[in-house]
C-alpha positions as CSV (number, residue, x, y, z in Angstrom):
1,M,-10.2,-17.7,11.1
2,S,-11.1,-19.7,14.3
3,A,-9.1,-19.7,17.5
4,T,-7.5,-23.0,16.7
5,P,-4.5,-21.5,14.7
6,S,-3.6,-19.3,17.6
7,A,-3.6,-22.4,20.0
8,T,-1.5,-24.2,17.6
9,A,1.0,-21.3,17.2
10,K,1.5,-21.3,21.0
11,S,2.9,-24.8,20.7
12,A,4.8,-24.1,17.5
13,E,8.5,-23.2,17.4
14,P,8.6,-19.6,18.3
15,Y,10.8,-17.1,16.5
16,H,11.6,-13.4,17.3
17,V,11.0,-12.6,13.7
18,V,9.6,-14.2,10.6
19,V,10.8,-12.6,7.4
20,V,9.0,-13.1,4.1
21,G,11.2,-13.0,1.1
22,A,15.0,-13.9,0.6
23,G,15.9,-11.1,-1.8
24,F,18.4,-8.4,-1.1
25,A,16.1,-7.1,1.7
26,G,15.3,-10.4,3.4
27,M,19.0,-11.4,3.4
28,Y,20.2,-8.2,4.9
29,M,17.4,-8.3,7.3
30,L,18.5,-11.8,8.5
31,H,22.0,-10.7,8.9
32,R,21.1,-7.7,11.0
33,L,18.8,-9.8,13.3
34,R,21.5,-12.3,13.9
35,G,23.7,-9.3,14.9
36,H,21.1,-8.5,17.5
37,G,21.0,-12.0,18.9
38,M,17.4,-12.5,17.5
39,T,16.1,-15.8,16.1
40,A,14.7,-15.5,12.7
41,R,13.1,-17.8,10.0
42,V,13.1,-16.7,6.4
43,Y,10.5,-18.1,4.1
44,E,11.2,-17.8,0.2
45,Q,8.9,-19.1,-2.5
46,G,11.8,-19.5,-5.1
47,S,14.3,-22.2,-4.9
48,G,17.2,-19.8,-4.1
49,V,18.1,-16.2,-2.9
50,G,18.1,-13.1,-5.1
51,G,14.3,-12.0,-5.2
52,T,13.7,-9.9,-8.2
53,W,17.0,-11.2,-9.7
54,Y,16.0,-14.9,-9.0
55,W,12.7,-14.5,-11.0
56,N,13.8,-11.9,-13.8
57,R,15.9,-14.1,-16.1
58,Y,14.6,-12.8,-19.4
59,P,17.0,-12.1,-22.2
60,G,18.9,-8.8,-21.7
61,A,17.9,-8.5,-18.1
62,R,20.2,-6.1,-16.2
63,C,20.1,-3.5,-13.5
64,D,19.6,0.1,-14.5
65,V,21.8,1.3,-11.5
66,E,25.6,1.0,-12.0
67,S,26.9,-2.2,-10.5
68,M,29.3,-0.5,-8.2
69,Q,26.4,1.4,-6.6
70,Y,23.9,-1.4,-6.9
71,S,25.6,-3.3,-4.0
72,Y,25.5,-3.7,-0.2
73,S,27.5,-1.1,1.8
74,F,27.0,-2.8,5.3
75,S,30.4,-4.8,4.9
76,E,33.6,-3.1,3.9
77,E,35.1,-6.4,3.2
78,L,32.3,-7.4,0.8
79,Q,32.4,-4.2,-1.2
80,Q,36.2,-4.4,-1.5
81,E,36.4,-7.9,-2.5
82,W,33.6,-8.4,-5.1
83,D,34.6,-7.7,-8.6
84,W,31.8,-6.4,-10.9
85,S,32.6,-7.2,-14.6
86,E,30.6,-4.5,-16.2
87,R,29.1,-1.0,-15.7
88,Y,25.6,-2.4,-15.6
89,A,25.7,-5.9,-14.3
90,P,23.6,-8.6,-16.1
91,Q,21.1,-10.7,-14.2
92,P,23.3,-13.8,-13.9
93,E,26.1,-11.8,-12.3
94,I,23.7,-10.0,-9.8
95,L,22.3,-13.5,-8.9
96,K,25.8,-14.7,-8.5
97,Y,26.5,-11.9,-6.1
98,A,23.3,-12.7,-4.1
99,N,24.5,-16.3,-3.6
100,H,27.9,-15.0,-2.8
101,V,26.5,-13.0,0.1
102,A,24.3,-15.7,1.2
103,D,27.3,-18.1,1.5
104,R,29.7,-15.5,2.9
105,F,27.4,-14.7,5.7
106,D,26.1,-18.2,6.1
107,L,22.5,-17.2,5.6
108,R,20.9,-20.4,4.1
109,R,20.7,-22.2,7.3
110,D,17.8,-19.9,8.4
111,I,16.1,-19.7,5.0
112,Q,13.4,-22.1,4.0
113,F,13.1,-22.1,0.2
114,D,10.2,-23.3,-2.0
115,T,7.8,-22.1,0.6
116,R,5.2,-19.5,0.5
117,V,3.7,-17.6,3.4
118,D,0.0,-18.1,2.9
119,R,-1.4,-16.5,6.1
120,A,-0.3,-14.3,9.1
121,E,-2.7,-13.6,11.9
122,F,-2.0,-11.3,14.9
123,N,-3.2,-12.8,18.2
124,E,-4.2,-10.0,20.6
125,A,-4.1,-12.0,23.6
126,T,-0.6,-13.2,23.2
127,S,0.8,-10.3,21.1
128,L,2.2,-13.0,18.6
129,W,1.8,-13.5,15.0
130,S,0.8,-17.0,13.7
131,V,2.3,-17.7,10.4
132,T,1.0,-20.4,8.1
133,T,3.3,-21.6,5.2
134,S,2.4,-23.5,2.0
135,D,3.7,-26.8,3.4
136,G,0.9,-26.6,6.0
137,K,3.1,-25.7,8.8
138,M,2.6,-22.9,11.3
139,V,5.1,-20.8,13.4
140,S,4.7,-18.0,15.8
141,A,6.9,-14.9,16.0
142,K,6.8,-11.6,17.7
143,F,7.5,-9.7,14.6
144,V,6.7,-10.3,10.9
145,V,8.8,-8.4,8.1
146,L,7.5,-8.3,4.6
147,A,10.6,-8.4,2.5
148,T,8.4,-9.4,-0.5
149,G,9.9,-7.0,-3.0
150,C,8.2,-4.2,-5.1
151,L,8.7,-5.9,-8.6
152,S,8.2,-9.6,-7.9
153,N,4.5,-10.3,-8.5
154,A,4.3,-10.8,-12.3
155,R,1.1,-9.4,-13.9
156,M,-0.5,-11.8,-16.4
157,P,-2.5,-9.9,-19.0
158,D,-6.2,-10.6,-19.5
159,I,-6.2,-11.3,-23.2
160,R,-8.9,-13.2,-24.9
161,G,-7.8,-16.6,-26.3
162,L,-4.4,-16.6,-24.4
163,D,-5.3,-20.0,-22.9
164,R,-5.7,-21.7,-26.3
165,F,-2.4,-20.6,-27.8
166,K,-0.6,-23.7,-28.9
167,G,3.0,-22.2,-28.8
168,K,5.3,-21.6,-25.8
169,V,4.3,-18.6,-23.5
170,Y,6.9,-16.8,-21.4
171,H,6.4,-14.1,-18.9
172,T,9.6,-11.8,-18.3
173,G,8.9,-12.1,-14.7
174,H,8.8,-15.8,-14.4
175,W,11.4,-16.9,-17.0
176,P,12.5,-20.5,-17.1
177,H,15.8,-21.4,-15.4
178,E,17.0,-23.2,-18.4
179,A,18.1,-21.3,-21.5
180,V,15.5,-20.3,-24.0
181,D,16.5,-20.3,-27.7
182,F,14.3,-18.5,-30.2
183,T,16.4,-19.3,-33.3
184,G,14.4,-19.7,-36.3
185,Q,11.1,-18.9,-34.4
186,R,8.4,-16.3,-35.1
187,V,8.2,-14.4,-31.6
188,G,5.6,-11.9,-30.5
189,V,6.5,-9.6,-27.6
190,I,3.6,-8.0,-25.8
191,G,4.7,-4.9,-23.8
192,T,7.4,-2.3,-24.1
193,G,8.3,-1.3,-20.5
194,S,11.7,-1.9,-19.2
195,S,11.6,-5.7,-19.5
196,G,10.4,-5.5,-23.1
197,I,13.0,-2.8,-24.0
198,Q,15.7,-4.9,-22.7
199,S,14.6,-8.2,-24.2
200,V,13.6,-7.1,-27.7
201,P,17.1,-6.5,-29.0
202,V,18.4,-9.8,-27.8
203,I,15.4,-11.8,-29.0
204,A,15.6,-10.0,-32.4
205,E,19.0,-11.5,-33.0
206,Q,17.7,-15.0,-32.6
207,A,14.1,-14.9,-34.1
208,S,13.4,-15.5,-37.8
209,R,10.8,-12.7,-37.3
210,L,10.0,-10.6,-34.2
211,T,6.6,-8.7,-33.8
212,V,6.4,-6.2,-31.0
213,F,2.9,-5.3,-29.8
214,Q,3.1,-1.8,-28.1
215,R,0.5,-0.2,-26.1
216,T,2.6,2.7,-24.7
217,A,5.7,4.2,-26.1
218,N,8.4,4.7,-23.3
219,F,11.3,7.0,-23.0
220,S,14.6,5.1,-22.9
221,I,18.3,6.4,-22.5
222,P,21.1,4.2,-23.9
223,A,23.0,2.4,-21.2
224,R,26.5,2.8,-22.8
225,N,27.3,-0.4,-21.0
226,A,31.0,-1.5,-21.1
227,P,33.4,-3.9,-19.2
228,L,34.8,-2.3,-16.0
229,T,38.6,-2.1,-15.8
230,E,40.4,-2.8,-12.6
231,E,41.5,0.7,-12.4
232,E,37.9,1.9,-12.6
233,R,36.9,-0.6,-9.8
234,Q,39.7,0.6,-7.5
235,K,39.0,4.2,-8.0
236,F,35.3,3.6,-7.1
237,R,36.3,1.5,-4.0
238,A,38.7,4.2,-2.8
239,N,35.9,6.7,-2.9
240,Y,33.2,4.4,-1.4
241,P,32.9,6.4,2.0
242,E,32.0,9.6,0.1
243,I,29.9,7.7,-2.5
244,R,27.8,5.9,0.1
245,R,27.4,9.1,2.2
246,F,26.3,11.0,-0.8
247,A,23.8,8.4,-1.9
248,R,22.2,8.2,1.7
249,E,22.2,11.7,2.6
250,V,22.2,14.0,-0.3
251,A,20.9,12.2,-3.6
252,K,17.2,12.2,-4.1
253,N,17.3,8.8,-5.7
254,G,20.2,7.3,-3.8
255,I,22.6,7.5,-6.8
256,Y,25.9,9.2,-6.8
257,T,26.2,11.8,-9.5
258,E,26.7,15.5,-10.0
259,L,23.8,17.7,-8.7
260,P,22.5,20.3,-11.0
261,D,22.5,24.0,-9.9
262,R,20.1,25.4,-12.5
263,G,16.8,24.7,-14.3
264,A,16.6,23.7,-17.9
265,L,15.2,27.1,-19.0
266,D,18.2,29.0,-17.3
267,D,20.4,27.8,-20.2
268,G,20.1,28.9,-23.8
269,D,19.1,26.4,-26.5
270,N,22.7,25.6,-27.6
271,E,24.1,25.1,-24.1
272,R,21.1,23.1,-23.1
273,R,21.4,20.8,-26.0
274,A,25.1,20.3,-25.5
275,K,24.3,19.2,-21.9
276,Y,21.7,16.8,-22.9
277,E,24.0,15.5,-25.7
278,A,26.8,14.9,-23.1
279,R,24.4,13.0,-20.9
280,W,23.0,10.9,-23.7
281,N,26.5,9.9,-24.7
282,R,27.3,9.0,-21.1
283,G,24.1,7.0,-20.9
284,G,22.0,5.8,-17.9
285,L,19.6,7.2,-15.5
286,T,21.5,10.3,-14.6
287,F,20.1,11.9,-17.9
288,M,17.3,13.1,-15.7
289,S,19.8,14.9,-13.4
290,V,20.9,17.4,-16.2
291,Y,18.7,20.0,-14.7
292,N,17.0,20.4,-11.2
293,N,13.5,21.2,-12.5
294,L,12.7,18.3,-15.0
295,A,10.5,16.6,-12.6
296,L,8.7,19.8,-11.5
297,D,8.1,22.1,-14.5
298,K,6.4,21.0,-17.7
299,A,8.1,23.5,-19.9
300,A,11.5,22.4,-18.6
301,N,10.5,18.7,-19.1
302,D,9.5,19.3,-22.6
303,T,13.0,20.3,-23.5
304,A,14.3,17.0,-22.3
305,A,11.5,15.1,-23.7
306,N,11.8,16.6,-27.2
307,F,15.5,16.0,-27.1
308,V,14.9,12.2,-26.7
309,R,12.1,12.2,-29.2
310,E,14.5,13.8,-31.8
311,K,17.1,11.0,-31.0
312,I,14.5,8.4,-31.7
313,A,13.7,10.0,-35.0
314,D,17.4,10.1,-35.9
315,I,17.9,6.3,-35.0
316,V,14.7,4.8,-36.5
317,K,14.9,4.9,-40.2
318,D,11.1,4.4,-41.0
319,P,9.3,7.7,-40.1
320,G,6.0,5.9,-39.2
321,T,7.8,3.4,-36.8
322,A,9.7,6.3,-35.3
323,K,6.5,8.1,-34.6
324,L,5.0,5.2,-32.9
325,L,8.2,4.8,-30.7
326,Q,8.2,8.5,-29.7
327,P,6.2,8.8,-26.2
328,N,3.6,11.6,-26.3
329,N,1.3,10.8,-23.4
330,H,3.5,11.5,-20.3
331,P,6.4,13.8,-19.2
332,I,9.8,12.2,-19.4
333,G,10.8,10.5,-16.1
334,S,7.2,10.5,-14.8
335,K,7.3,6.8,-15.6
336,R,10.5,5.1,-14.5
337,I,12.7,5.9,-17.5
338,C,14.2,2.9,-19.2
339,V,17.9,2.2,-19.9
340,D,18.7,0.2,-23.1
341,T,21.1,-1.2,-25.4
342,D,20.2,-0.7,-29.1
343,Y,16.4,-0.9,-28.4
344,F,15.4,1.8,-31.0
345,A,17.9,0.7,-33.6
346,T,16.6,-2.8,-33.4
347,F,13.5,-1.7,-35.4
348,N,15.7,-1.0,-38.4
349,R,16.1,-4.8,-38.7
350,P,14.2,-6.4,-41.6
351,N,13.0,-9.1,-39.3
352,V,11.3,-6.7,-36.7
353,T,7.9,-5.3,-36.9
354,L,6.2,-2.8,-34.5
355,V,2.4,-3.1,-34.1
356,D,0.4,-0.3,-32.3
357,I,-2.1,-1.8,-30.0
358,K,-3.1,1.5,-28.4
359,S,-5.2,2.6,-31.3
360,N,-6.2,-1.0,-32.2
361,P,-6.0,-3.3,-29.1
362,I,-5.4,-7.0,-29.4
363,E,-8.7,-8.5,-30.5
364,E,-7.7,-12.1,-29.4
365,I,-5.0,-14.6,-29.4
366,T,-5.6,-17.7,-31.7
367,E,-3.9,-21.1,-31.6
368,N,-0.9,-19.7,-33.6
369,A,-1.4,-16.0,-33.9
370,V,-2.1,-12.5,-32.3
371,R,-5.0,-10.9,-34.1
372,V,-4.9,-6.9,-34.3
373,A,-7.4,-4.9,-36.3
374,G,-8.6,-8.1,-38.2
375,K,-5.1,-9.2,-39.1
376,N,-3.3,-12.3,-37.8
377,Y,0.4,-11.9,-36.8
378,E,1.5,-15.6,-36.8
379,V,3.8,-16.5,-34.0
380,D,5.5,-19.6,-32.6
381,A,6.2,-18.2,-29.1
382,L,4.8,-15.3,-27.0
383,V,6.8,-13.2,-24.6
384,L,4.6,-11.3,-22.1
385,A,6.7,-8.2,-20.9
386,T,3.5,-7.0,-19.1
387,G,5.2,-6.0,-15.9
388,F,4.2,-6.4,-12.3
389,D,1.5,-5.7,-9.8
390,A,4.1,-3.4,-8.2
391,M,4.7,-2.5,-4.7
392,T,1.5,-4.1,-3.2
393,G,0.9,-7.2,-5.4
394,S,3.3,-9.5,-3.4
395,V,1.8,-8.5,0.0
396,A,-1.8,-8.9,-1.4
397,K,-1.3,-12.4,-2.1
398,I,-0.7,-13.1,1.7
399,D,-3.9,-13.3,3.9
400,I,-2.7,-11.0,6.7
401,K,-5.1,-10.4,9.6
402,G,-4.4,-7.7,12.2
403,R,-6.5,-6.3,15.1
404,D,-10.3,-7.2,15.0
405,S,-9.6,-9.7,12.3
406,Q,-9.2,-6.9,9.8
407,T,-7.2,-8.0,6.7
408,L,-4.5,-5.7,5.2
409,N,-6.3,-6.2,1.8
410,Q,-9.5,-4.8,3.3
411,K,-7.6,-1.8,4.8
412,W,-5.7,-1.1,1.5
413,A,-8.8,-1.6,-0.7
414,A,-8.9,2.0,-1.7
415,G,-5.0,2.2,-1.8
416,P,-2.2,1.4,0.5
417,R,-2.0,3.4,3.7
418,T,1.2,3.3,5.8
419,Y,3.2,5.6,8.2
420,L,6.6,6.1,6.8
421,G,6.0,3.2,4.5
422,L,7.0,1.1,7.4
423,M,3.9,0.1,9.2
424,S,0.2,0.2,8.8
425,A,-2.2,1.0,11.7
426,G,-4.0,-1.8,13.2
427,F,-1.2,-4.3,12.3
428,P,1.1,-4.4,15.3
429,N,4.7,-5.7,14.9
430,L,4.3,-5.9,11.1
431,F,7.0,-4.2,9.2
432,I,7.3,-3.5,5.5
433,I,10.6,-3.0,3.7
434,T,10.6,-0.4,0.9
435,G,6.8,-0.4,1.0
436,P,4.3,2.1,-0.3
437,G,4.8,5.6,1.3
438,S,8.6,5.2,1.2
439,P,11.1,6.2,-1.5
440,S,11.3,2.6,-2.6
441,V,11.1,2.2,-6.4
442,L,12.2,5.9,-7.0
443,S,15.5,5.1,-5.5
444,N,18.5,2.9,-5.7
445,M,16.7,0.0,-4.1
446,I,19.8,-1.2,-2.1
447,V,20.3,2.2,-0.6
448,S,16.6,2.1,0.5
449,I,16.7,-1.5,1.6
450,E,19.7,-0.9,4.0
451,Q,18.1,2.3,5.6
452,H,14.8,0.4,6.2
453,V,16.5,-2.8,7.7
454,D,18.8,-0.8,9.9
455,W,15.8,1.3,11.1
456,I,13.6,-1.7,11.8
457,T,16.3,-3.7,13.6
458,D,17.2,-0.7,15.7
459,C,13.6,-0.4,16.6
460,M,13.2,-4.0,17.6
461,A,16.3,-3.7,19.8
462,Y,14.8,-0.6,21.4
463,M,11.6,-2.5,22.2
464,R,13.5,-5.4,23.6
465,D,15.6,-3.2,25.8
466,R,12.5,-1.4,27.3
467,G,10.4,-4.7,27.7
468,L,7.8,-3.3,25.0
469,D,5.6,-5.9,23.5
470,T,3.8,-4.3,20.6
471,M,4.4,-1.3,18.2
472,E,2.1,0.0,15.4
473,A,1.4,3.2,13.5
474,A,-0.8,5.6,15.2
475,T,-3.9,6.3,12.8
476,E,-3.4,10.1,13.1
477,A,0.3,9.8,12.0
478,E,-0.5,7.4,9.3
479,D,-3.2,9.8,7.8
480,K,-0.8,12.7,8.0
481,W,1.8,10.7,6.3
482,V,-0.5,9.6,3.4
483,A,-1.5,13.2,2.9
484,H,2.1,14.4,2.9
485,V,3.2,11.7,0.3
486,N,0.4,12.7,-2.0
487,E,0.9,16.5,-1.4
488,V,4.7,16.0,-2.4
489,A,3.7,14.0,-5.4
490,A,1.3,16.6,-6.5
491,T,4.0,19.2,-6.7
492,T,5.7,17.2,-9.5
493,L,4.9,15.9,-12.8
494,Y,4.7,12.3,-11.8
495,P,0.9,11.9,-11.3
496,Q,0.4,13.1,-15.0
497,A,1.5,9.5,-16.1
498,N,-0.5,6.4,-16.0
499,S,2.3,4.5,-14.5
500,W,2.7,1.5,-12.2
501,Y,3.7,4.0,-9.6
502,M,0.0,4.9,-9.5
503,G,-1.1,1.2,-10.0
504,A,-2.4,2.2,-13.4
505,N,-1.1,-1.0,-15.0
506,V,-3.4,-3.2,-13.1
507,P,-7.2,-3.1,-14.1
508,G,-9.2,-2.1,-11.1
509,K,-6.4,-1.2,-8.8
510,P,-6.9,2.1,-6.9
511,R,-5.0,5.0,-8.3
512,I,-2.9,6.5,-5.7
513,F,0.8,7.5,-5.9
514,M,2.6,5.0,-3.8
515,P,6.3,5.9,-3.4
516,Y,7.5,9.0,-1.6
517,I,9.0,11.4,-3.8
518,G,10.5,13.7,-1.3
519,G,13.9,12.1,-1.7
520,V,16.2,9.4,0.0
521,G,18.1,11.9,2.1
522,P,15.2,14.0,3.5
523,Y,13.3,10.6,4.1
524,R,16.2,9.3,6.1
525,Q,16.3,12.3,8.2
526,I,12.5,12.1,8.9
527,C,12.9,8.5,10.1
528,N,15.9,9.3,12.2
529,E,14.0,12.2,13.8
530,V,11.0,9.9,14.5
531,A,13.3,7.4,16.3
532,A,15.2,10.1,18.2
533,K,11.9,11.3,19.6
534,G,11.0,7.8,21.0
535,Y,9.3,6.7,17.8
536,E,6.9,9.5,17.5
537,G,3.8,8.7,15.7
538,F,3.9,5.0,16.7
539,V,2.0,3.4,19.6
540,M,4.0,1.1,21.9
541,E,2.6,-1.0,24.5
542,R,3.8,-3.4,27.3
543,A,1.4,-6.3,28.1
544,E,0.4,-4.6,31.5
545,Q,0.6,-1.0,30.6
546,P,0.2,1.0,27.4
547,R,2.8,3.6,26.4
548,R,1.7,5.9,23.8
549,V,3.8,8.3,21.7
550,A,2.0,11.3,20.4
551,A,1.6,11.6,16.6
552,S,3.6,14.3,15.0
């Protein structure tokens, strides 16, 4: 890129901060920046706020963290006034909540919708970022914050013939905003991750015939979703101080639940089964919290995995279909466990067929069918539940240039490298919210979002108060953190799965364990200690005189 954009940026309207994305991270970031008296502009490619919950409108979409916990904690009034209707909020209600927050805190006046950030270039002479948007405009800012989301870049599958299919094609990550009615249609769903598992039961109720194409069977726990009573809401609200403290400081995944004091093999068969049964009947992600070693010990993990496989065999009447639905190539929990409503039971319906595309991959898609093993499965509509280019995909779509014109994509070509998941060496004043190297997708995302936003805004205020112009990760600190993230992951069963945590769902993407598995509480403590030591491991500079902080 020539020097021209930098010159243009000097005359463009300056902001303290440009924020990319108006999901839950971008909205809270804007709110905190205002509290510090900083000017900010948020660019959002969608037509409204909500991020993941704006794009993911597929049938049955709902959060897998309980509503009363999947909510902001920064405003006591907000958490006391909002009434969640169900234990697990459906997508429309979460989006309604996001819009309520945007209105309540008057956020929209600083958000520009229907606008992508295409490029961001750091000018070493001015220590400013020049940011170019899809409408051709350019602004300058001291800081750029990537609030682009971990699950917002839908991955389109590379299947021969998809472009010539004559029927409607939908992707769960880019669902139409108007209602889709599959009544009387033959529908094919490709993919059985979380979005497939949530949408299949709903589509099956409408479609005349539903064919589900499964490459990898996934573990799923019943949600046991139900309406929330006013008594349940009030009880939760009264206990919010302890719930929030526990989620931030104690829970590994940012979710309030009882902590186990023993491993799976410390109990006898009958007692262990009774505990699994109780959690299965309660439903939800806390099934994996029955014992403290399910993510660490394969023999312990097998007891939980076998229990779920038995449940699938009990639910699904056809033994052949049940066997296909039983996961057997990864430990339970090493891929994000799914939460469902009647998913396995749906395969007992006479209008639903499961097709194994692991042993016989899809050969091609014709004008009106999906061909597998020489057989045509005729369909009127296709639903691609093929997931996301997770954690890095949305960042990779932006042409980001740091020092010496190095792009972030060049630096991350062999896998993402960050210090604390917050910054990447060579890219001053560029922050990432819930990026690779932080607990991120292994946690209750809003707990992690609030921690990151608070840390980043406090850091910006620290720099402003001391007249510091730039901040970036020191290479040595970054190298040590990347090694630490992978060392901690290696002590668990997680790397044994070909999961999107590893980038394994995207052909050609480097295999590296992206989130930090050390836990939300320990991670928060590490970040707090780094800040308390004057942002140890980061390099901070004034325009006239560098100030370096030694890497830990």
